[in-house]
NUSE-194823 format. One record per residue (C-alpha): residue number from 1; residue in three letters; x, y, z. Coordinates in nm, 3 decimals, always signed. Example, Ala and Ser with C-alpha at 12.3 -4.5 7.8 and 13.67 -1.06 7.14 Angstrom:
k, r, X, Y, Z
1, ALA, +1.230, -0.450, +0.780
2, SER, +1.367, -0.106, +0.714
//
This chain:
k, r, X, Y, Z
1, MET, +11.830, +9.192, +16.174
2, ALA, +11.993, +9.386, +15.872
3, THR, +12.302, +9.533, +15.923
4, LEU, +12.441, +9.879, +15.816
5, LYS, +12.660, +9.703, +15.553
6, ASP, +12.371, +9.495, +15.431
7, ILE, +12.132, +9.817, +15.373
8, ALA, +12.463, +10.040, +15.205
9, ASP, +12.533, +9.712, +14.974
10, LEU, +12.138, +9.707, +14.885
11, ALA, +12.138, +10.083, +14.838
12, GLU, +12.457, +10.118, +14.680
13, VAL, +12.583, +10.387, +14.862
14, SER, +12.862, +10.377, +15.177
15, MET, +12.770, +10.226, +15.525
16, ALA, +12.844, +10.638, +15.658
17, THR, +12.575, +10.767, +15.442
18, VAL, +12.343, +10.491, +15.532
19, SER, +12.404, +10.576, +15.893
20, ARG, +12.346, +10.970, +15.847
21, VAL, +12.058, +10.926, +15.641
22, LEU, +11.882, +10.670, +15.906
23, ASN, +11.995, +10.945, +16.148
24, TYR, +11.785, +11.226, +15.993
25, ASP, +12.131, +11.435, +15.968
26, GLU, +12.079, +11.764, +15.806
27, THR, +12.412, +11.811, +15.737
28, LEU, +12.420, +11.516, +15.475
29, ASN, +12.432, +11.711, +15.110
30, VAL, +12.261, +11.387, +14.939
31, THR, +11.954, +11.400, +14.680
32, PRO, +11.635, +11.237, +14.775
33, GLU, +11.661, +10.979, +14.546
34, THR, +11.961, +10.857, +14.729
35, ARG, +11.783, +10.877, +15.091
36, ARG, +11.500, +10.702, +14.972
37, ARG, +11.711, +10.437, +14.832
38, VAL, +11.844, +10.380, +15.138
39, PHE, +11.518, +10.379, +15.349
40, GLU, +11.321, +10.130, +15.095
41, ALA, +11.682, +9.886, +15.121
42, ALA, +11.644, +9.916, +15.498
43, GLU, +11.299, +9.825, +15.473
44, GLU, +11.343, +9.566, +15.226
45, LEU, +11.605, +9.400, +15.419
46, ASN, +11.360, +9.355, +15.719
47, TYR, +11.066, +9.218, +15.527
48, VAL, +11.000, +8.860, +15.476
49, ILE, +10.802, +8.685, +15.181
50, SER, +10.653, +8.325, +15.334
51, SER, +10.702, +8.064, +15.113
52, LYS, +10.335, +8.019, +15.041
53, GLN, +10.319, +8.443, +14.942
54, LYS, +10.609, +8.361, +14.673
55, LYS, +10.431, +8.045, +14.481
56, ALA, +10.116, +8.260, +14.465
57, LYS, +10.034, +8.359, +14.124
58, LYS, +9.743, +8.561, +13.995
59, LYS, +9.640, +8.782, +13.726
60, GLY, +9.532, +9.159, +13.773
61, ASN, +9.593, +9.515, +13.729
62, ILE, +9.577, +9.717, +14.034
63, GLY, +9.567, +10.098, +14.136
64, LEU, +9.770, +10.273, +14.413
65, TYR, +9.638, +10.605, +14.507
66, TYR, +9.871, +10.764, +14.801
67, SER, +9.738, +11.082, +15.004
68, TYR, +10.049, +11.222, +15.023
69, SER, +10.352, +11.306, +14.809
70, LEU, +10.680, +11.042, +14.781
71, GLU, +10.919, +11.327, +14.936
72, GLU, +10.678, +11.314, +15.281
73, GLU, +10.775, +10.946, +15.302
74, LEU, +11.191, +11.105, +15.368
75, VAL, +11.025, +11.278, +15.675
76, ASP, +10.852, +11.025, +15.830
77, THR, +10.905, +10.650, +15.678
78, TYR, +10.629, +10.486, +15.806
79, TYR, +10.386, +10.538, +15.453
80, LEU, +10.685, +10.446, +15.301
81, SER, +10.699, +10.075, +15.474
82, ILE, +10.364, +10.065, +15.400
83, ARG, +10.406, +10.146, +15.056
84, VAL, +10.736, +9.876, +15.043
85, ALA, +10.501, +9.612, +15.148
86, LEU, +10.229, +9.675, +14.939
87, GLU, +10.466, +9.660, +14.647
88, LYS, +10.617, +9.378, +14.755
89, GLN, +10.335, +9.178, +14.796
90, LEU, +10.185, +9.250, +14.478
91, LYS, +10.528, +9.189, +14.288
92, SER, +10.518, +8.821, +14.471
93, MET, +10.140, +8.724, +14.300
94, ARG, +10.303, +8.879, +13.972
95, MET, +10.007, +9.146, +14.006
96, GLU, +10.016, +9.419, +13.768
97, TYR, +10.025, +9.789, +13.969
98, ALA, +10.046, +10.182, +13.883
99, LYS, +9.994, +10.495, +14.089
100, ILE, +9.661, +10.698, +14.036
101, THR, +9.681, +11.058, +14.060
102, LYS, +9.387, +11.312, +14.072
103, GLU, +9.426, +11.363, +13.703
104, ASP, +9.298, +10.999, +13.626
105, THR, +8.902, +10.935, +13.542
106, LYS, +8.684, +10.671, +13.546
107, LYS, +8.791, +10.597, +13.176
108, SER, +9.161, +10.607, +13.230
109, LEU, +9.127, +10.354, +13.483
110, SER, +8.883, +10.117, +13.330
111, LYS, +9.158, +9.836, +13.284
112, LEU, +9.183, +9.819, +13.665
113, ASP, +9.041, +9.543, +13.875
114, GLY, +9.084, +9.741, +14.185
115, ILE, +9.207, +10.030, +14.430
116, ILE, +9.429, +10.030, +14.729
117, CYS, +9.457, +10.381, +14.902
118, LEU, +9.732, +10.472, +15.130
119, GLY, +9.720, +10.746, +15.385
120, THR, +9.460, +11.003, +15.526
121, PHE, +9.248, +11.142, +15.228
122, LYS, +9.011, +11.482, +15.223
123, LYS, +8.641, +11.450, +15.105
124, ALA, +8.674, +11.547, +14.768
125, ASP, +8.975, +11.290, +14.701
126, ILE, +8.703, +11.024, +14.868
127, GLU, +8.435, +11.130, +14.590
128, LEU, +8.715, +11.071, +14.330
129, ILE, +8.775, +10.759, +14.397
130, LYS, +8.377, +10.668, +14.453
131, SER, +8.385, +10.783, +14.093
132, PHE, +8.643, +10.543, +13.960
133, ASP, +8.375, +10.292, +14.041
134, LYS, +8.601, +10.014, +14.162
135, PRO, +8.639, +9.782, +14.448
136, SER, +8.882, +9.957, +14.693
137, VAL, +9.046, +9.920, +14.996
138, PHE, +9.216, +10.215, +15.244
139, VAL, +9.529, +10.147, +15.415
140, ASP, +9.567, +10.347, +15.791
141, ALA, +9.202, +10.499, +15.721
142, ASN, +8.851, +10.392, +15.729
143, PRO, +8.664, +10.715, +15.575
144, ASP, +8.342, +10.539, +15.456
145, GLU, +8.285, +10.182, +15.592
146, ASN, +7.980, +10.156, +15.384
147, SER, +8.155, +10.186, +15.050
148, PHE, +8.504, +10.117, +15.142
149, ASP, +8.711, +9.800, +15.318
150, ALA, +8.991, +9.917, +15.482
151, VAL, +9.295, +9.788, +15.738
152, VAL, +9.378, +10.009, +16.011
153, ILE, +9.581, +9.996, +16.357
154, ASN, +9.442, +9.995, +16.668
155, PHE, +9.610, +10.307, +16.814
156, LYS, +9.415, +10.311, +17.136
157, SER, +9.544, +9.969, +17.281
158, ALA, +9.919, +10.055, +17.137
159, THR, +9.886, +10.381, +17.340
160, GLN, +9.762, +10.241, +17.627
161, ASN, +10.020, +9.948, +17.613
162, ALA, +10.297, +10.249, +17.598
163, LEU, +10.195, +10.430, +17.848
164, SER, +10.115, +10.117, +18.111
165, TYR, +10.487, +10.027, +18.048
166, LEU, +10.652, +10.378, +18.161
167, VAL, +10.399, +10.389, +18.431
168, ASP, +10.520, +10.030, +18.543
169, LEU, +10.891, +10.127, +18.507
170, GLY, +10.811, +10.449, +18.809
171, HIS, +10.698, +10.738, +18.603
172, GLU, +10.468, +10.961, +18.681
173, ASN, +10.582, +11.319, +18.489
174, ILE, +10.512, +11.157, +18.148
175, GLY, +10.535, +11.387, +17.840
176, PHE, +10.343, +11.339, +17.471
177, ILE, +10.470, +11.514, +17.171
178, GLY, +10.252, +11.486, +16.901
179, GLY, +10.060, +11.610, +16.607
180, ILE, +9.765, +11.743, +16.442
181, GLU, +9.528, +11.497, +16.222
182, THR, +9.341, +11.614, +15.929
183, ASP, +9.019, +11.413, +15.800
184, MET, +8.818, +11.358, +15.463
185, PHE, +8.695, +11.695, +15.540
186, GLY, +8.939, +11.911, +15.558
187, ASN, +8.878, +11.939, +15.919
188, ARG, +9.199, +11.941, +16.181
189, PHE, +9.146, +11.740, +16.528
190, LYS, +9.354, +11.591, +16.805
191, ASP, +9.601, +11.325, +16.736
192, LEU, +9.428, +10.936, +16.872
193, ARG, +9.698, +10.939, +17.085
194, GLN, +9.713, +11.227, +17.221
195, ASP, +9.340, +11.157, +17.355
196, VAL, +9.408, +10.803, +17.485
197, PHE, +9.715, +10.968, +17.618
198, GLU, +9.514, +11.223, +17.829
199, ALA, +9.271, +11.002, +17.909
200, TYR, +9.511, +10.715, +18.064
201, LEU, +9.700, +10.955, +18.276
202, LYS, +9.372, +11.161, +18.403
203, GLU, +9.227, +10.813, +18.502
204, LYS, +9.583, +10.743, +18.675
205, GLY, +9.576, +11.136, +18.827
206, ILE, +9.912, +11.177, +18.672
207, PHE, +9.784, +11.414, +18.384
208, LYS, +9.998, +11.760, +18.369
209, GLU, +9.897, +11.933, +18.065
210, ASP, +10.266, +12.087, +18.071
211, PHE, +10.409, +11.824, +17.933
212, VAL, +10.164, +11.786, +17.607
213, LYS, +10.311, +11.953, +17.319
214, ILE, +10.229, +11.947, +16.978
215, GLY, +10.401, +12.061, +16.634
216, GLY, +10.462, +11.823, +16.333
217, TYR, +10.568, +11.489, +16.265
218, ASN, +10.932, +11.518, +16.176
219, PRO, +11.249, +11.535, +16.355
220, LYS, +11.268, +11.925, +16.352
221, ASP, +10.981, +11.958, +16.576
222, GLY, +11.093, +11.691, +16.792
223, TYR, +11.383, +11.902, +16.844
224, GLN, +11.241, +12.224, +16.943
225, ILE, +10.944, +12.099, +17.136
226, LEU, +11.193, +11.858, +17.368
227, LYS, +11.401, +12.195, +17.408
228, GLU, +11.122, +12.425, +17.521
229, MET, +10.988, +12.129, +17.730
230, LEU, +11.294, +12.091, +17.926
231, SER, +11.339, +12.464, +17.964
232, GLN, +11.056, +12.453, +18.210
233, ASP, +11.087, +12.448, +18.565
234, GLU, +10.916, +12.082, +18.599
235, LYS, +11.060, +11.898, +18.326
236, PRO, +10.953, +11.509, +18.246
237, THR, +11.105, +11.184, +18.372
238, ALA, +10.954, +11.006, +18.051
239, LEU, +10.852, +11.105, +17.735
240, PHE, +10.603, +10.925, +17.457
241, VAL, +10.617, +11.034, +17.111
242, ALA, +10.365, +11.024, +16.801
243, ASN, +10.646, +10.879, +16.601
244, ASP, +10.964, +10.780, +16.586
245, SER, +11.064, +11.097, +16.381
246, ILE, +10.966, +11.291, +16.665
247, ALA, +11.213, +11.093, +16.874
248, ILE, +11.520, +11.119, +16.643
249, GLY, +11.479, +11.493, +16.678
250, CYS, +11.436, +11.448, +17.044
251, TYR, +11.780, +11.242, +17.074
252, LYS, +11.944, +11.528, +16.925
253, ALA, +11.801, +11.809, +17.143
254, ALA, +11.892, +11.604, +17.478
255, TYR, +12.242, +11.514, +17.357
256, GLU, +12.259, +11.890, +17.266
257, LEU, +12.132, +11.997, +17.674
258, GLY, +12.334, +11.725, +17.812
259, VAL, +12.024, +11.524, +17.890
260, ASN, +12.152, +11.124, +17.919
261, ILE, +11.880, +10.884, +17.748
262, PRO, +11.731, +10.712, +17.927
263, GLU, +11.941, +10.801, +18.258
264, ASP, +11.754, +11.107, +18.286
265, LEU, +11.463, +11.106, +17.999
266, SER, +11.324, +10.768, +17.894
267, ILE, +11.177, +10.781, +17.541
268, VAL, +10.944, +10.562, +17.388
269, GLY, +10.862, +10.599, +17.026
270, PHE, +10.603, +10.485, +16.789
271, ASN, +10.610, +10.306, +16.393
272, ASP, +10.970, +10.115, +16.474
273, VAL, +11.108, +10.236, +16.140
274, SER, +11.413, +10.131, +16.026
275, SER, +11.654, +10.367, +16.166
276, ALA, +11.514, +10.301, +16.542
277, GLN, +11.718, +10.004, +16.575
278, TYR, +12.023, +10.201, +16.502
279, MET, +12.003, +10.528, +16.736
280, VAL, +12.215, +10.520, +17.012
281, PRO, +12.056, +10.415, +17.273
282, PRO, +11.830, +10.210, +17.000
283, LEU, +11.491, +10.336, +17.057
284, THR, +11.210, +10.151, +17.270
285, THR, +10.936, +10.195, +17.053
286, VAL, +10.558, +10.042, +16.935
287, LYS, +10.604, +9.796, +16.661
288, LEU, +10.347, +9.860, +16.355
289, TYR, +10.327, +9.566, +16.132
290, THR, +10.350, +9.764, +15.820
291, GLU, +10.407, +9.464, +15.635
292, ILE, +10.142, +9.280, +15.769
293, MET, +9.880, +9.592, +15.682
294, GLY, +10.021, +9.594, +15.300
295, GLU, +9.981, +9.193, +15.300
296, SER, +9.606, +9.210, +15.416
297, ALA, +9.510, +9.499, +15.171
298, VAL, +9.617, +9.328, +14.921
299, ASP, +9.449, +8.999, +15.004
300, LEU, +9.098, +9.198, +15.100
301, LEU, +9.088, +9.350, +14.766
302, LEU, +9.145, +9.077, +14.570
303, GLU, +8.926, +8.874, +14.751
304, ARG, +8.672, +9.152, +14.704
305, ILE, +8.748, +9.138, +14.307
306, ALA, +8.711, +8.770, +14.331
307, THR, +8.326, +8.735, +14.511
308, LYS, +8.215, +9.024, +14.450
309, ARG, +8.137, +9.082, +14.825
310, GLU, +7.887, +9.376, +14.883
311, ILE, +7.991, +9.423, +15.241
312, CYS, +8.255, +9.631, +15.370
313, LYS, +8.510, +9.471, +15.582
314, LYS, +8.743, +9.622, +15.843
315, ILE, +9.073, +9.482, +15.913
316, THR, +9.243, +9.568, +16.288
317, ILE, +9.602, +9.487, +16.313
318, HIS, +9.740, +9.495, +16.633
319, THR, +10.062, +9.640, +16.730
320, LYS, +10.384, +9.519, +16.969
321, LEU, +10.611, +9.729, +17.210
322, ILE, +11.012, +9.651, +17.125
323, GLU, +11.167, +9.741, +17.438
324, ARG, +11.535, +9.843, +17.340
325, GLY, +11.744, +10.085, +17.494
326, SER, +11.559, +10.438, +17.577
327, ALA, +11.357, +10.380, +17.891
328, THR, +11.460, +10.274, +18.223
329, LYS, +11.318, +10.273, +18.624
330, VAL, +11.287, +10.675, +18.716
331, LYS, +11.532, +10.728, +18.943
332, GLU, +11.471, +10.710, +19.279
//
């Protein structure tokens, strides 16, 4: 496990700055570039390339197309961690790569061997990618299984495992804080984790609609929503949140309200971002193996380029619940 000093040395900042950045301290006055250096340093120090991968050498030119702005990475570092994994895998294989934008055309990308797309894309983006006429792999999305390869997370089993963990701890009053997803057509719909949450607790006979709150996937929404939830007459004893950024906001709200984690409120996050292990108490969360997602996407794309395979593949990456200090048995 990397220490705060390790991250500070790599990012060339103080340990205090690292701590405040990883905890999304809104009073910290540093540039977005400094924040990005800290998050990337934390990811890089937790990322290990196998000796086999280090020796691999291939020729090629890969385009990277992101559906989000790099500024958004600083709010929810999930995509940042996948991007770092992608870039590290490509570098380890000595592959050339460059960012693609909406202004690119088939002609401007003629020298590319393939494309890796990260994020959730709208219909217009999908059509643009198709027009490039290059082998393409989507990471964290599967917009057209007849046209593209994909690397995705098994969100259903991940959510069920997290909820089973809380139920086994004796919790029946379990809340959920999440956001709204947008598909390739621009349609807004419930986060799959919310669907699984509701179905699982209904099957157990313990679902309570008042304990489901939806906002954004950032610390600010987690902070505001938990304050609202804890102002209700009936309060949850445990909380499952859609990502660790939301959990960071929940920690702040709980502290201000005098609610002790985990004695008064257990919290389970999702993603296992770099800052999760440094929270107080350290956050119990679902670990997404973003490094494996990045490696798999690169390997899948290079295999398709080499074999000229026409049938699409989808790789599903499973998850693991990392038990730390933010959840405990319900009070008797």
